[in-house]
C-alpha positions as CSV (number, residue, x, y, z in Angstrom):
1,M,-17.4,-3.7,1.0
2,S,-20.5,-5.6,1.8
3,S,-21.5,-6.4,-1.8
4,P,-20.3,-5.9,-5.4
5,R,-22.9,-3.2,-5.9
6,A,-21.7,-1.3,-2.8
7,A,-18.1,-1.5,-4.1
8,L,-19.2,-0.3,-7.5
9,I,-21.0,2.7,-6.0
10,A,-18.0,3.6,-3.8
11,D,-15.5,3.2,-6.6
12,T,-17.7,5.3,-8.9
13,A,-18.0,8.0,-6.2
14,I,-14.2,8.0,-5.9
15,A,-13.7,8.4,-9.6
16,L,-16.2,11.3,-9.7
17,I,-14.5,13.0,-6.7
18,A,-11.1,12.8,-8.4
19,E,-12.5,13.9,-11.8
20,R,-15.0,16.6,-10.8
21,G,-14.3,17.5,-7.1
22,L,-16.8,17.2,-4.4
23,R,-19.2,19.5,-6.1
24,G,-19.6,17.0,-8.9
25,L,-20.5,14.2,-6.6
26,T,-24.3,13.5,-6.4
27,H,-26.3,10.4,-6.0
28,R,-27.7,10.8,-9.5
29,A,-24.2,11.3,-11.0
30,V,-23.0,8.0,-9.4
31,D,-26.0,6.1,-10.7
32,E,-25.4,7.5,-14.2
33,A,-21.6,6.9,-14.2
34,A,-22.0,3.4,-12.8
35,G,-24.8,2.5,-15.2
36,L,-27.2,1.7,-12.3
37,P,-30.9,2.3,-12.2
38,A,-32.0,5.7,-10.8
39,G,-32.1,5.6,-7.0
40,S,-29.6,2.8,-6.6
41,T,-27.0,5.0,-4.9
42,S,-29.7,6.6,-2.6
43,N,-30.8,3.1,-1.5
44,H,-27.2,2.3,-0.5
45,A,-26.2,5.7,0.9
46,R,-29.2,7.7,1.8
47,T,-27.4,11.0,2.6
48,R,-24.4,12.8,1.1
49,A,-22.5,12.2,4.4
50,A,-23.1,8.4,4.0
51,L,-21.9,8.5,0.4
52,L,-18.7,10.4,1.4
53,A,-18.1,7.9,4.2
54,A,-18.6,5.0,1.8
55,A,-16.0,6.5,-0.6
56,L,-13.5,7.1,2.2
57,D,-14.0,3.6,3.6
58,R,-13.4,2.1,0.1
59,I,-10.2,4.2,-0.3
60,A,-8.9,2.9,3.0
61,E,-9.8,-0.7,2.0
62,R,-8.0,-0.3,-1.4
63,E,-5.0,1.4,0.1
64,A,-4.6,-1.1,2.9
65,T,-2.9,-3.5,0.4
66,A,0.1,-1.1,0.2
67,L,1.7,-2.7,3.3
68,P,1.8,-6.5,3.9
69,P,-0.3,-7.7,6.9
70,G,2.4,-10.2,8.0
71,G,5.3,-7.7,8.2
72,L,8.4,-7.3,6.2
73,G,9.1,-11.1,6.1
74,T,6.1,-11.4,3.8
75,A,7.1,-8.7,1.3
76,D,8.7,-9.9,-1.9
77,R,11.6,-7.7,-2.9
78,A,11.7,-6.4,-6.4
79,G,13.7,-9.0,-8.3
80,G,14.2,-11.4,-5.4
81,P,12.5,-13.5,-2.8
82,A,11.3,-12.3,0.6
83,G,14.0,-11.8,3.1
84,G,17.1,-9.7,3.5
85,D,17.9,-6.5,5.4
86,P,14.7,-5.2,7.0
87,R,15.5,-1.6,6.5
88,E,16.2,-2.1,2.8
89,L,13.0,-4.1,2.5
90,L,11.0,-1.3,4.2
91,A,12.6,1.3,1.9
92,E,11.6,-0.7,-1.1
93,L,8.1,-1.3,0.2
94,L,7.5,2.4,0.9
95,A,9.0,3.5,-2.4
96,A,6.8,1.0,-4.3
97,G,3.7,2.1,-2.3
98,V,4.2,5.8,-2.8
99,H,5.0,5.3,-6.5
100,Q,1.9,3.3,-6.9
101,A,-0.2,6.0,-5.2
102,L,1.3,8.5,-7.6
103,T,0.7,6.5,-10.8
104,E,-1.9,3.7,-11.0
105,G,-3.5,4.9,-7.7
106,R,-3.5,8.6,-8.5
107,T,-7.3,8.7,-8.6
108,L,-7.5,7.3,-5.1
109,T,-4.9,9.7,-3.8
110,L,-6.6,12.7,-5.3
111,A,-10.0,11.7,-4.0
112,R,-8.5,11.1,-0.5
113,F,-7.0,14.6,-0.5
114,E,-10.4,16.0,-1.5
115,L,-12.1,14.1,1.3
116,A,-9.4,15.2,3.8
117,L,-10.2,18.8,3.2
118,E,-13.9,18.0,3.5
119,A,-13.2,16.2,6.8
120,T,-12.0,19.5,8.3
121,R,-15.7,20.7,8.1
122,R,-17.5,17.4,8.8
123,P,-16.8,15.8,12.2
124,E,-18.4,12.5,11.2
125,L,-16.1,12.3,8.2
126,R,-13.1,13.3,10.3
127,A,-13.7,10.3,12.5
128,T,-13.7,7.9,9.5
129,Y,-10.7,9.6,8.0
130,D,-8.7,9.4,11.3
131,R,-9.6,5.7,11.8
132,A,-8.1,4.9,8.5
133,G,-5.0,6.9,9.2
134,L,-4.5,5.2,12.6
135,R,-4.7,1.7,11.0
136,F,-2.0,2.7,8.5
137,T,0.2,4.2,11.1
138,A,-0.1,1.1,13.3
139,Q,0.8,-1.2,10.4
140,L,3.8,1.0,9.6
141,A,4.9,1.0,13.3
142,Q,4.9,-2.8,13.2
143,L,7.2,-2.8,10.2
144,L,9.5,-0.2,11.8
145,A,9.8,-2.3,14.9
146,F,10.8,-5.2,12.7
147,A,13.4,-2.9,11.0
148,G,14.9,-2.1,14.4
149,S,13.2,1.2,15.4
150,P,13.6,2.1,19.1
151,D,10.4,4.2,18.9
152,P,8.2,2.6,16.2
153,H,5.1,4.8,16.8
154,R,6.9,8.1,16.6
155,H,8.9,7.0,13.6
156,A,5.7,5.8,11.9
157,L,4.2,9.2,12.4
158,D,7.4,10.8,10.9
159,L,7.2,8.4,7.9
160,V,3.5,9.1,7.4
161,R,4.2,12.8,7.2
162,W,6.9,12.2,4.7
163,C,4.6,10.0,2.5
164,E,1.8,12.5,2.7
165,G,4.1,15.4,1.8
166,V,5.5,13.6,-1.2
167,L,2.0,12.6,-2.4
168,F,0.5,16.0,-2.0
169,Y,3.5,17.7,-3.7
170,A,3.4,15.4,-6.7
171,V,-0.4,15.1,-7.1
172,A,-1.8,18.5,-6.2
173,G,1.2,20.8,-5.3
174,A,3.9,22.5,-7.3
175,G,5.6,19.2,-8.2
176,Q,2.8,17.7,-10.2
177,A,4.7,18.1,-13.5
178,H,7.2,15.5,-12.3
179,V,6.2,12.2,-10.8
180,P,9.3,10.8,-9.0
181,S,10.4,7.4,-10.2
182,R,10.4,4.4,-7.9
183,A,14.2,4.6,-7.8
184,E,14.1,8.3,-6.7
185,L,11.6,7.5,-4.0
186,W,13.7,4.5,-2.8
187,A,16.8,6.8,-2.5
188,Q,14.8,9.4,-0.6
189,V,13.1,7.1,1.8
190,G,16.4,5.2,2.4
191,H,18.0,8.5,3.5
192,Y,15.0,9.3,5.6
193,L,15.1,5.9,7.3
194,D,18.8,6.2,8.0
195,A,18.2,9.6,9.7
196,L,15.4,8.1,11.8
197,L,16.9,4.8,12.8
198,D,20.6,5.6,13.1
């Protein structure tokens, strides 16, 4: 984000989207919830489309920390130093990321799903949403290459579909009554990686 105020406005918009849905998101509502003077949000994002794009950009920025930029060698294992079997590290990393998105990051996940649906009707938002998805897929493909994937891009797409399915099922679907534990997710993604990479 370009400034602390811009980050505050985007974070407040995300919280409102998760709490009230897109109908509850207005410039005035963001000003009030953020404790900003009237008109502050309009000065930052003049249109509703700009406000939605700012929220989506902020979600992508915050979710980008789920995967380490330097690859698996930079990821600390739970209870141990970086290093070890790349496939096991990737399973731990994905399980931790999905679990975080279902717990502490639930607001971000819910707002992202709301914005994904809105993007089906707004081409300008679709472009922003797809750019963020491509960045995540490219990061994941690098990690899969390190873990020995013979087709990292295709396998990254498969893993993204798995992650998105788990997230939707547990946040907005029929499985929302039970948030899977990190251990459950680790076992699931481990089996999935074995099926992809063996």
